C-alpha positions in Angstrom: 40.3 -41.0 19.1 39.6 -38.2 17.1 40.9 -36.5 14.2 42.8 -33.4 14.7 40.3 -30.7 14.4 37.3 -32.8 15.2 35.0 -31.6 18.6 33.5 -33.9 20.4 30.4 -31.6 21.4 28.4 -32.0 18.8 27.8 -28.4 16.5 24.6 -26.2 18.3 21.0 -26.5 17.1 19.6 -24.5 14.4 16.7 -21.8 16.0 15.2 -21.3 13.3 13.8 -24.6 12.9 11.9 -24.5 16.4 10.9 -20.6 16.5 7.7 -20.5 13.7 8.1 -17.3 11.6 6.4 -14.1 13.2 3.2 -13.4 10.8 1.1 -10.3 10.9 -2.2 -10.3 12.0 -4.9 -7.6 10.7 -8.4 -7.3 11.5 -9.8 -7.7 7.6 -13.8 -6.4 6.3 -15.4 -4.4 9.2 -13.5 -5.9 11.2 -10.7 -2.6 10.5 -13.2 -0.2 12.4 -13.0 -1.8 15.4 -9.7 0.0 15.1 -8.0 3.4 15.8 -6.9 3.6 12.4 -9.9 2.0 10.9 -11.6 4.3 12.4 -10.0 7.3 11.4 -9.5 5.8 8.0 -13.1 5.5 8.3 -14.4 9.6 8.8 -10.8 10.8 7.0 -12.7 9.6 3.6 -16.5 10.1 4.9 -16.0 13.8 6.2 -13.3 14.1 2.8 -16.7 12.9 0.7 -19.1 15.6 2.7 -16.4 18.1 1.9 -15.8 17.7 -2.6 -19.9 16.6 -2.8 -20.4 20.8 -0.3 -17.6 22.3 -2.5 -18.6 20.7 -6.7 -22.2 22.1 -5.6 -21.0 25.9 -4.7 -20.6 28.1 -6.7 -16.3 30.3 -7.1 -16.2 33.9 -7.0 -12.6 34.3 -7.4 -11.2 32.3 -10.0 -7.4 32.8 -8.6 -9.4 30.1 -5.8 -9.4 27.8 -9.2 -5.1 27.3 -8.7 -5.3 25.9 -5.1 -7.8 23.0 -7.2 -5.5 22.6 -10.1 -2.4 21.9 -6.8 -4.4 19.2 -5.0 -5.3 17.5 -7.6 -1.1 16.9 -8.9 -0.3 16.1 -5.8 -2.3 13.4 -4.8 -1.6 12.7 -8.0 2.1 12.2 -7.5 1.3 10.9 -4.3 -1.4 7.9 -5.6 1.0 7.1 -8.4 4.3 6.4 -6.2 1.7 3.8 -4.2 1.1 2.3 -7.8 5.1 2.0 -7.9 4.7 0.5 -5.0 2.0 -1.9 -4.7 3.9 -3.3 -8.3 6.9 -3.7 -6.6 5.6 -6.1 -4.3 2.7 -7.4 -6.5 6.0 -8.2 -8.8 8.1 -10.5 -5.9 5.4 -13.1 -4.9 7.4 -15.5 -6.8 10.4 -14.4 -4.6 11.3 -17.7 -2.2 12.2 -16.7 1.2 14.4 -19.4 3.3 13.2 -20.0 7.4 15.6 -22.7 7.5 17.5 -25.1 5.2 14.8 -27.5 4.0 11.9 -24.6 3.9 10.5 -21.9 1.2 7.7 -20.0 1.2 6.4 -17.1 -1.1 7.0 -14.1 0.1 2.7 -13.4 -0.7 0.4 -16.2 -0.6 -2.1 -15.9 -3.2 -4.4 -14.6 -1.7 -2.6 -11.3 -1.3 -1.3 -11.5 -4.5 -4.8 -11.5 -6.0 -5.3 -9.0 -3.2 -2.1 -6.5 -4.0 -3.1 -7.0 -8.1 -5.8 -5.5 -7.9 -4.4 -2.5 -5.6 -2.2 -2.6 -8.0 -4.5 -1.7 -10.8 -6.8 0.6 -8.7 -4.4 2.6 -7.3 -2.6 3.0 -11.4 -6.6 3.9 -11.7 -6.9 6.3 -10.4 -3.9 7.9 -10.4 -5.0 8.0 -14.0 -8.2 9.7 -12.7 -6.2 12.3 -10.1 -4.0 13.2 -14.0 -6.5 14.4 -16.0 -7.9 15.9 -13.2 -5.0 18.1 -12.7 -5.2 18.5 -16.8 -8.7 20.0 -16.4 -7.7 22.0 -13.2 -4.9 23.5 -15.3 -7.0 24.4 -18.1 -9.6 25.6 -16.1 -7.2 28.3 -13.6 -5.3 29.5 -17.0 -9.0 30.1 -18.4 
């Protein structure tokens, strides 16, 4: 006879114990150029570089047009600084454990991903500082 409150059926199995954690596989290195989004980003960088080389090699006949240069640098500074903050926040979660089931814990970021996130944070901050300086210089040119 079973004690009161006990069931003759075993508890259902934990489904997390039978399914591996999802893994997102993204191409790295030059393989990223074989994806549509990677190819478009490459073209954005290439064409953007050509545009700024050509713009830098021309004279500006109207000083009023320098205002656009100021707005561009200011907006880009805001976006790069936001990217820096988000990347730094992601990097700070490296030691935050992620539980897949009751017996296994895995870091949110692997050591290799953590090192890449540190580098991305540093370069995003450096780029934001450069755009901040460009914004200040563009504003100075525009006001003169």
